C-alpha positions in Angstrom: 32.7 25.9 54.7 31.6 28.4 56.2 29.7 28.0 59.5 25.3 28.0 59.7 23.4 30.3 61.5 22.1 29.2 64.6 19.0 29.8 65.5 16.8 30.9 68.8 13.5 30.1 67.0 12.1 28.8 63.8 8.6 29.9 62.3 6.5 27.9 59.4 4.1 31.0 57.9 1.0 29.7 56.4 -0.7 32.7 53.9 -4.5 32.2 54.2 -7.3 33.8 53.2 -8.9 34.0 57.8 -5.7 33.8 59.8 -7.7 33.7 62.7 -9.8 31.0 61.2 -6.5 28.9 60.1 -4.8 29.1 63.2 -8.0 28.2 64.8 -7.9 25.1 63.3 -4.4 24.3 63.4 -4.2 24.9 67.4 -7.0 22.5 67.6 -5.6 19.9 65.9 -2.5 20.1 67.5 -3.5 21.1 70.8 -1.5 24.2 70.6 -2.4 27.7 71.8 -3.0 30.7 69.6 -0.9 34.0 70.8 -3.3 37.2 69.5 -0.4 39.4 69.3 -3.7 41.8 71.0 -6.3 41.3 68.1 -4.5 40.9 65.4 -5.8 39.1 63.1 -3.5 39.3 59.6 -0.6 37.0 61.3 -1.6 34.3 63.9 1.2 32.8 65.8 0.3 28.7 67.6 2.5 27.8 69.8 2.7 24.4 71.2 0.9 24.7 75.1 4.0 23.0 76.6 5.7 26.4 76.1 8.8 27.3 74.0 10.2 24.8 72.1 12.1 26.9 69.8 9.4 26.3 66.5 5.5 27.4 65.9 3.4 27.9 63.6 2.2 31.4 61.8 -0.5 32.0 59.9 -0.6 35.0 57.5 -3.6 36.8 55.7 -3.1 37.0 53.0 -5.5 39.5 50.1 -6.4 37.2 47.0 -4.9 34.6 48.7 -5.7 31.5 45.9 -4.5 27.7 47.5 -2.4 25.1 46.1 -4.1 22.8 43.7 -1.9 19.9 44.7 -0.9 17.3 42.8 -1.2 19.6 40.1 -2.6 22.2 38.9 -1.6 26.2 37.8 -1.4 27.0 41.7 1.4 24.5 42.8 2.1 23.1 46.6 5.6 25.1 47.9 5.7 23.6 50.8 3.6 20.9 53.4 3.7 20.1 57.3 3.7 16.8 58.0 2.9 15.7 61.3 4.4 11.8 62.9 1.0 10.4 64.9 1.8 7.0 66.6 -1.8 5.9 64.7 -3.0 7.5 61.6 -6.2 6.3 62.7 -6.7 7.3 65.7 -5.3 10.7 64.3 -7.7 10.9 61.4 -11.2 11.1 63.4 -9.5 13.8 65.4 -7.6 16.1 62.3 -11.0 15.7 60.3 -12.9 17.1 63.3 -10.9 20.0 63.1 -11.7 20.7 59.4 -9.4 18.8 57.7 -10.3 17.3 54.0 -9.2 14.2 53.5 -7.8 14.4 49.6 -8.6 12.3 46.9 -4.9 11.9 45.3 -3.2 9.3 49.1 -0.5 8.2 46.6 0.7 5.9 49.5 -1.7 4.0 48.5 0.2 2.8 45.2 2.8 0.4 46.2 4.4 1.8 42.6 4.6 5.1 44.6 8.4 5.5 47.0 6.6 4.9 50.9 3.9 3.4 48.9 3.3 1.0 51.6 -0.1 3.4 53.8 2.6 5.3 55.8 0.7 9.2 55.2 -2.7 10.2 54.2 -2.8 13.8 52.5 -5.7 15.8 54.2 -6.1 20.2 53.4 -5.8 22.2 55.9 -9.5 25.3 55.9 -7.4 27.0 53.5 -6.6 24.3 50.8 -2.6 23.7 52.0 -1.7 19.7 51.9 -0.4 18.5 55.0 0.4 14.4 56.1 -0.5 12.8 58.5 2.8 9.7 58.8 3.1 7.0 61.2 5.9 7.2 63.5 
């Protein structure tokens, strides 16, 4: 067995057509801050407002971007973010006000689906990436 790598920081980079707009969405949604790296518009970092935590989100502009088509489609979802909150009902209006859209497919509302207990709700960010608000 080999030793694991020891990271100092983790970045989850999200492809999108407009890095500034998507960074503004996540900063608003999470109450984080935008680090614009001196006016760069192709890669924008969004960091927790309370200082270094060892992780952050980056929004990366991609020419010809095509959003994922979830749950089925030609462009598959390749990753998504889950945000655990104390109350989905209280967090949802804030997510919608920030620019999220509630997805028409909600697996958690189906009792036959694993986790189908209403414990999460699926949304799309402004670039079309699915993310979930999950009951903590």
